[in-house]
Backbone bond lengths (Angstrom), bond angles and torsions (degrees), N, CA, C in turn:
res aa  C-N    CA-C-N  psi(-1)  N-CA   C-N-CA  omega(-1)  CA-C   N-CA-C  phi
1 X - - - 1.462 - - 1.525 109.09 -
2 X 1.322 115.88 131.96 1.460 120.99 -179.18 1.521 110.66 -82.75
3 X 1.325 114.08 163.07 1.460 120.59 176.32 1.529 107.86 -71.78
4 X 1.346 118.56 126.06 1.467 119.99 -178.74 1.520 113.59 -60.10
5 X 1.337 117.04 -22.69 1.464 119.40 178.44 1.520 110.66 -70.68
6 X 1.330 117.02 -24.85 1.467 120.67 -179.41 1.523 112.46 -93.34
7 X 1.315 117.11 -30.21 1.463 120.55 -178.20 1.530 109.40 -132.06
8 X 1.328 117.91 104.41 1.464 120.00 -176.28 1.526 113.70 -63.59
9 X 1.331 118.32 -18.42 1.463 119.49 178.56 1.526 111.68 -72.52
10 X 1.334 117.61 -12.16 1.465 122.26 179.46 1.531 113.04 -93.44
11 X 1.324 117.81 -1.94 1.464 121.24 -178.29 1.527 109.37 -71.82
12 X 1.323 115.96 133.88 1.459 121.61 178.52 1.527 109.91 -110.84
13 X 1.314 115.10 173.09 1.464 119.89 177.36 1.526 110.39 -62.07
14 X 1.329 117.28 -36.76 1.469 121.21 178.83 1.528 110.62 -61.77
15 X 1.345 116.73 -39.77 1.467 119.98 176.73 1.532 110.16 -62.20
16 X 1.330 116.00 -44.80 1.466 120.84 -178.70 1.522 111.34 -61.92
17 X 1.329 116.43 -44.04 1.464 120.12 -179.48 1.526 111.50 -67.73
18 X 1.338 116.92 -38.23 1.468 120.04 178.43 1.525 110.50 -65.18
19 X 1.337 116.45 -41.83 1.463 120.31 178.63 1.526 110.22 -63.20
20 X 1.318 115.99 -44.44 1.464 119.78 179.95 1.525 110.63 -63.95
21 X 1.321 117.62 -36.31 1.463 120.88 177.13 1.514 112.01 -60.85
22 X 1.335 116.22 -38.38 1.471 119.76 176.95 1.522 110.97 -71.91
23 X 1.321 117.43 -34.68 1.464 120.65 -179.22 1.523 111.75 -68.56
24 X 1.323 117.84 -31.03 1.464 121.06 179.96 1.524 110.27 -64.19
25 X 1.335 116.73 -27.58 1.459 120.93 -179.29 1.529 113.19 -78.63
26 X 1.332 118.22 -3.81 1.461 121.23 179.53 1.526 109.39 -71.75
27 X 1.336 117.34 160.44 1.465 120.06 -178.09 1.531 114.00 -61.32
28 X 1.317 117.27 -27.34 1.460 120.02 -174.65 1.529 110.55 -113.81
29 X 1.322 116.39 120.65 1.461 120.72 177.39 1.524 110.43 -67.85
30 X 1.322 117.24 -31.59 1.464 119.92 179.78 1.526 111.00 -68.13
31 X 1.338 117.51 -30.12 1.462 120.15 176.69 1.528 110.01 -65.16
32 X 1.326 117.59 -42.15 1.462 121.39 177.86 1.526 110.23 -62.13
33 X 1.323 117.02 -40.90 1.459 121.05 179.24 1.529 110.99 -65.82
34 X 1.330 117.87 -42.56 1.467 121.31 178.88 1.521 111.53 -64.13
35 X 1.335 117.63 -40.30 1.472 120.80 177.67 1.526 109.71 -63.88
36 X 1.331 116.80 -41.72 1.464 121.12 179.36 1.536 110.35 -60.36
37 X 1.325 116.15 -47.55 1.466 120.30 -179.45 1.525 111.60 -63.85
38 X 1.334 116.23 -38.83 1.463 120.04 178.27 1.519 111.95 -64.27
39 X 1.333 116.65 -43.21 1.469 120.27 177.68 1.523 111.06 -64.32
40 X 1.324 116.30 -39.67 1.468 119.72 179.25 1.538 110.13 -61.60
41 X 1.340 116.33 -44.16 1.471 120.25 177.94 1.526 111.35 -63.52
42 X 1.338 115.75 -43.28 1.471 119.99 -178.83 1.528 111.09 -60.59
43 X 1.328 117.12 -47.43 1.462 119.54 -178.46 1.524 111.74 -72.37
44 X 1.330 118.31 -28.22 1.467 120.25 173.20 1.528 109.48 -64.98
45 X 1.325 116.74 -40.14 1.460 121.90 177.67 1.534 110.20 -63.64
46 X 1.348 116.39 -44.35 1.468 119.64 178.52 1.523 111.62 -62.58
47 X 1.334 116.46 -34.43 1.459 121.06 -177.37 1.525 111.69 -78.98
48 X 1.318 117.05 -51.43 1.459 120.64 -171.64 1.522 113.86 -87.41
49 X 1.314 117.38 -48.95 1.464 119.95 -174.29 1.523 112.85 -82.77
50 X 1.305 116.74 -47.10 1.463 120.73 -175.77 1.526 113.10 -90.41
51 X 1.333 116.42 -20.41 1.468 122.56 -178.57 1.527 112.33 52.81
52 X 1.335 115.76 39.18 1.467 122.28 178.64 1.526 111.57 -82.78
53 X 1.338 116.04 -30.64 1.461 120.52 179.99 1.526 108.64 -130.44
54 X 1.333 115.79 153.75 1.464 120.33 -178.64 1.521 112.45 -82.48
55 X 1.329 115.25 -32.79 1.459 119.92 -173.91 1.520 109.71 -140.82
56 X 1.318 116.63 138.27 1.462 121.11 -179.40 1.525 110.48 -77.15
57 X 1.339 117.79 133.65 1.461 119.61 175.87 1.536 112.09 -69.88
58 X 1.316 117.35 -10.77 1.465 121.72 178.64 1.532 111.47 -94.61
59 X 1.327 116.77 5.55 1.456 121.91 -171.70 1.528 114.13 -53.48
60 X 1.312 119.23 -49.44 1.461 120.72 -178.02 1.524 112.39 -117.00
61 X 1.316 116.66 22.98 1.463 120.83 177.16 1.529 107.20 -87.18
62 X 1.310 115.99 119.95 1.467 120.10 -178.69 1.519 110.59 -74.12
63 X 1.314 114.65 146.17 1.464 118.32 178.77 1.523 109.81 -74.01
64 X 1.343 116.18 147.92 1.466 119.01 -179.06 1.525 111.20 -66.90
65 X 1.307 114.69 148.37 1.467 119.69 178.75 1.520 109.19 -81.87
66 X 1.314 115.13 140.15 1.459 120.20 176.77 1.520 108.48 -115.05
67 X 1.297 115.57 143.81 1.456 121.74 178.56 1.521 107.94 -96.79
68 X 1.313 115.61 128.29 1.461 118.72 178.10 1.518 108.62 -77.49
69 X 1.320 115.39 121.67 1.457 120.66 179.33 1.524 109.29 -100.30
70 X 1.308 115.24 133.09 1.459 119.65 177.50 1.523 109.63 -81.02
71 X 1.313 115.83 135.81 1.458 121.52 178.86 1.522 107.69 -84.81
72 X 1.327 117.67 128.78 1.467 118.66 -179.18 1.532 111.29 -64.39
73 X 1.300 114.98 140.26 1.461 121.83 -179.24 1.525 108.38 -101.17
74 X 1.334 116.16 139.65 1.465 120.93 178.46 1.522 108.42 -74.05
75 X 1.305 115.47 129.37 1.469 120.88 179.87 1.528 109.85 -72.54
76 X 1.330 115.95 157.14 1.470 121.74 179.39 1.524 111.67 -60.09
77 X 1.335 116.98 -37.62 1.469 120.19 179.76 1.524 110.81 -60.48
78 X 1.341 116.30 -43.16 1.464 119.97 -179.74 1.522 111.18 -67.29
79 X 1.331 116.84 -39.02 1.460 120.80 178.74 1.527 110.59 -64.36
80 X 1.315 116.49 -44.58 1.471 120.35 179.71 1.525 110.90 -64.74
81 X 1.324 117.06 -37.21 1.462 121.15 178.11 1.534 110.00 -62.81
82 X 1.341 116.86 -42.18 1.466 121.01 178.33 1.515 112.22 -65.73
83 X 1.328 116.95 -40.11 1.466 120.78 177.76 1.522 111.06 -63.83
84 X 1.325 116.28 -41.76 1.468 120.54 -179.58 1.523 110.52 -64.70
85 X 1.321 117.39 -41.47 1.465 120.69 179.33 1.525 110.56 -65.93
86 X 1.322 117.48 -39.32 1.462 120.85 -179.89 1.523 111.60 -68.81
87 X 1.313 117.26 -31.52 1.466 119.57 -178.72 1.527 112.18 -72.08
88 X 1.334 118.24 -18.29 1.467 121.17 179.80 1.532 112.67 -85.62
89 X 1.314 118.35 -7.74 1.466 121.23 -178.70 1.522 109.19 -86.79
90 X 1.315 116.82 129.16 1.466 122.76 178.39 1.524 108.06 -116.92
91 X 1.313 116.26 131.89 1.456 120.62 -179.45 1.521 110.37 -104.49
92 X 1.333 115.09 137.01 1.459 121.27 178.95 1.518 110.69 -91.37
93 X 1.339 117.49 -169.91 1.463 121.74 -175.73 1.530 113.78 -68.33
94 X 1.334 119.18 -19.64 1.461 120.71 -178.04 1.529 112.48 -90.43
95 X 1.307 117.76 11.34 1.462 121.03 -175.42 1.524 112.58 -65.13
96 X 1.327 118.21 -25.81 1.458 120.56 -178.45 1.524 112.34 -75.53
97 X 1.337 117.84 -18.94 1.463 121.11 -179.31 1.529 108.96 -74.73
98 X 1.343 117.78 127.88 1.464 119.20 179.94 1.530 111.24 -66.24
99 X 1.304 116.09 142.44 1.462 122.03 179.94 1.522 108.21 -88.60
100 X 1.323 116.87 129.68 1.462 121.10 178.38 1.521 109.77 -82.58
101 X 1.307 115.66 157.65 1.461 120.92 179.56 1.527 110.14 -59.89
102 X 1.307 116.70 132.09 1.451 121.55 178.31 1.517 114.00 84.04
103 X 1.316 117.43 -4.38 1.463 120.87 -178.25 1.521 109.11 -98.01
104 X 1.291 116.97 137.41 1.463 120.06 177.93 1.516 109.62 -80.97
105 X 1.281 115.49 145.06 1.457 120.59 179.05 1.523 108.74 -93.53
106 X 1.314 116.14 110.74 1.463 120.96 -179.51 1.522 110.91 -88.95
107 X 1.337 116.66 -3.60 1.452 118.99 -174.78 1.526 112.71 -87.92
108 X 1.318 119.08 -14.49 1.468 121.37 179.33 1.513 109.45 -110.24
109 X 1.287 115.39 136.14 1.458 119.45 177.03 1.517 108.60 -137.27
110 X 1.295 116.06 149.89 1.460 120.92 -179.31 1.515 108.38 -99.61
111 X 1.323 114.78 125.86 1.468 119.71 178.43 1.523 109.15 -74.87
112 X 1.285 116.53 142.14 1.475 120.78 -178.26 1.486 112.87 -78.94
C-alpha cells in the first residue's frame, strides 16, 4: 500500500476523517471547513473528470461545524471620543511630507 500523501488514489475515508479531525483542532474553524470543501472538490474531480477512482473517500464525511462569531461593534461613546481627539490635531505646511521610520513628526501638534 502506498502512502496516501504520494498517491491520492490510495486515500480512504479513514484518512479523510483523520485529516479532518486534525483540522478541527486548528485555531480557525473556517479553515477546517475550507480544507474540507477543497478536498471534496478535488476528489470529485478525480472521480468524475479524471476517472482515476471509482468512489470519493469524502463521500459520506460530514463537513465540520463552524461557530458564527459576532464581531464587536464600536460603541457611540468610543466613536465620539475618537472624533474629539482627531479634531484637536492641527497639521502644519509639512504635513504632506512622508514621515520616515524613527523620525518624529514636527508638523502635527495637539491643541490643548
